[in-house]
DRENPA-3360 file (N, C-alpha, C; in nm, 2 decimals, always signed):
BEGIN
1 = XXXXXXXX = -10.09/+7.65/+15.05/-9.99/+7.56/+15.11/-9.97/+7.61/+15.26 ~ -9.97/+7.51/+15.35/-9.95/+7.55/+15.49/-9.81/+7.50/+15.53 ~ -9.75/+7.58/+15.61/-9.61/+7.55/+15.66/-9.62/+7.55/+15.81 ~ -9.55/+7.46/+15.87/-9.55/+7.45/+16.02/-9.48/+7.57/+16.07 ~ -9.53/+7.63/+16.18/-9.46/+7.75/+16.24/-9.33/+7.71/+16.29 ~ -9.24/+7.81/+16.30/-9.10/+7.80/+16.35/-9.10/+7.77/+16.50 ~ -9.20/+7.79/+16.57/-9.20/+7.78/+16.71/-9.18/+7.64/+16.77 ~ -9.15/+7.54/+16.69/-9.12/+7.41/+16.74/-9.24/+7.32/+16.77;
9 = XXXXXXXX = -9.35/+7.34/+16.70/-9.47/+7.27/+16.72/-9.47/+7.14/+16.64 ~ -9.38/+7.12/+16.55/-9.37/+7.00/+16.47/-9.33/+6.88/+16.56 ~ -9.39/+6.77/+16.55/-9.37/+6.65/+16.62/-9.25/+6.57/+16.56 ~ -9.15/+6.53/+16.64/-9.04/+6.45/+16.58/-9.06/+6.31/+16.62 ~ -9.04/+6.22/+16.52/-9.05/+6.08/+16.54/-8.91/+6.03/+16.56 ~ -8.87/+6.01/+16.69/-8.73/+5.98/+16.72/-8.69/+5.84/+16.67 ~ -8.79/+5.75/+16.66/-8.76/+5.62/+16.60/-8.73/+5.63/+16.45 ~ -8.81/+5.71/+16.38/-8.78/+5.73/+16.24/-8.65/+5.79/+16.22;
17 = XXXXXXXX = -8.62/+5.89/+16.30/-8.49/+5.96/+16.28/-8.37/+5.87/+16.31 ~ -8.39/+5.78/+16.41/-8.28/+5.68/+16.43/-8.27/+5.58/+16.32 ~ -8.38/+5.54/+16.26/-8.37/+5.45/+16.15/-8.31/+5.52/+16.03 ~ -8.34/+5.64/+16.00/-8.28/+5.72/+15.89/-8.13/+5.73/+15.91 ~ -8.08/+5.75/+16.04/-7.94/+5.76/+16.07/-7.87/+5.63/+16.04 ~ -7.93/+5.52/+16.09/-7.87/+5.39/+16.06/-7.86/+5.35/+15.92 ~ -7.97/+5.39/+15.84/-7.97/+5.36/+15.70/-7.85/+5.44/+15.63 ~ -7.84/+5.56/+15.67/-7.73/+5.65/+15.62/-7.59/+5.58/+15.65;
25 = XXXXXXXX = -7.57/+5.53/+15.77/-7.45/+5.47/+15.81/-7.42/+5.35/+15.72 ~ -7.53/+5.27/+15.70/-7.52/+5.15/+15.61/-7.49/+5.19/+15.47 ~ -7.55/+5.29/+15.42/-7.52/+5.34/+15.28/-7.38/+5.38/+15.27 ~ -7.33/+5.45/+15.37/-7.19/+5.50/+15.36/-7.09/+5.38/+15.36 ~ -7.12/+5.28/+15.45/-7.03/+5.16/+15.46/-7.04/+5.08/+15.33 ~ -7.15/+5.07/+15.27/-7.17/+5.00/+15.14/-7.10/+5.07/+15.03 ~ -7.11/+5.20/+15.02/-7.04/+5.27/+14.91/-6.89/+5.27/+14.93 ~ -6.84/+5.25/+15.05/-6.69/+5.25/+15.07/-6.64/+5.11/+15.05;
33 = XXXXXXXX = -6.72/+5.01/+15.05/-6.67/+4.87/+15.04/-6.64/+4.83/+14.90 ~ -6.54/+4.75/+14.88/-6.51/+4.70/+14.75/-6.58/+4.57/+14.72 ~ -6.63/+4.50/+14.82/-6.70/+4.37/+14.81/-6.83/+4.38/+14.88 ~ -6.91/+4.28/+14.87/-7.03/+4.27/+14.94/-7.01/+4.27/+15.09 ~ -7.09/+4.34/+15.17/-7.07/+4.35/+15.31/-7.12/+4.22/+15.38 ~ -7.04/+4.17/+15.47/-7.07/+4.05/+15.54/-7.18/+4.08/+15.64 ~ -7.26/+3.98/+15.68/-7.36/+4.00/+15.78/-7.30/+4.05/+15.91 ~ -7.19/+4.01/+15.95/-7.12/+4.05/+16.07/-7.09/+4.20/+16.07;
41 = XXXXXXXX = -7.04/+4.24/+15.95/-7.00/+4.38/+15.93/-7.13/+4.47/+15.93 ~ -7.23/+4.42/+15.87/-7.36/+4.50/+15.87/-7.41/+4.51/+16.02 ~ -7.40/+4.41/+16.09/-7.44/+4.41/+16.24/-7.35/+4.52/+16.31 ~ -7.23/+4.52/+16.28/-7.14/+4.62/+16.34/-7.17/+4.76/+16.30 ~ -7.20/+4.78/+16.18/-7.24/+4.92/+16.13/-7.37/+4.96/+16.20 ~ -7.47/+4.87/+16.21/-7.60/+4.90/+16.27/-7.60/+4.89/+16.42 ~ -7.48/+4.86/+16.48/-7.46/+4.85/+16.62/-7.56/+4.74/+16.68 ~ -7.58/+4.63/+16.61/-7.67/+4.53/+16.66/-7.60/+4.45/+16.78;
49 = XXXXXXXX = -7.48/+4.42/+16.77/-7.41/+4.35/+16.87/-7.41/+4.43/+17.00 ~ -7.40/+4.56/+17.00/-7.40/+4.64/+17.12/-7.53/+4.62/+17.19 ~ -7.64/+4.62/+17.12/-7.77/+4.60/+17.17/-7.79/+4.46/+17.24 ~ -7.73/+4.36/+17.17/-7.75/+4.23/+17.23/-7.67/+4.21/+17.35 ~ -7.55/+4.27/+17.36/-7.46/+4.25/+17.47/-7.50/+4.34/+17.59 ~ -7.57/+4.45/+17.56/-7.61/+4.54/+17.66/-7.50/+4.63/+17.70 ~ -7.53/+4.73/+17.80/-7.43/+4.83/+17.83/-7.31/+4.77/+17.91 ~ -7.32/+4.66/+17.97/-7.20/+4.60/+18.04/-7.11/+4.53/+17.95;
57 = XX = -7.14/+4.51/+17.82/-7.06/+4.44/+17.73/-7.05/+4.29/+17.74 ~ -7.16/+4.24/+17.79/-7.17/+4.09/+17.81/-7.19/+4.02/+17.68;
% end
């Protein structure tokens, strides 16, 4: 069995890490909800509307 050295040579996939974080946020929101999540709320949890509006909040 080979183990990656501790020296930081492992490559991190930042996109995959971001997707995992968003999935975690969605799982937390779903587990706390009493009813089915609306599409608008899912967009809010996944920060979709922030991306569409851009940094200026348009």
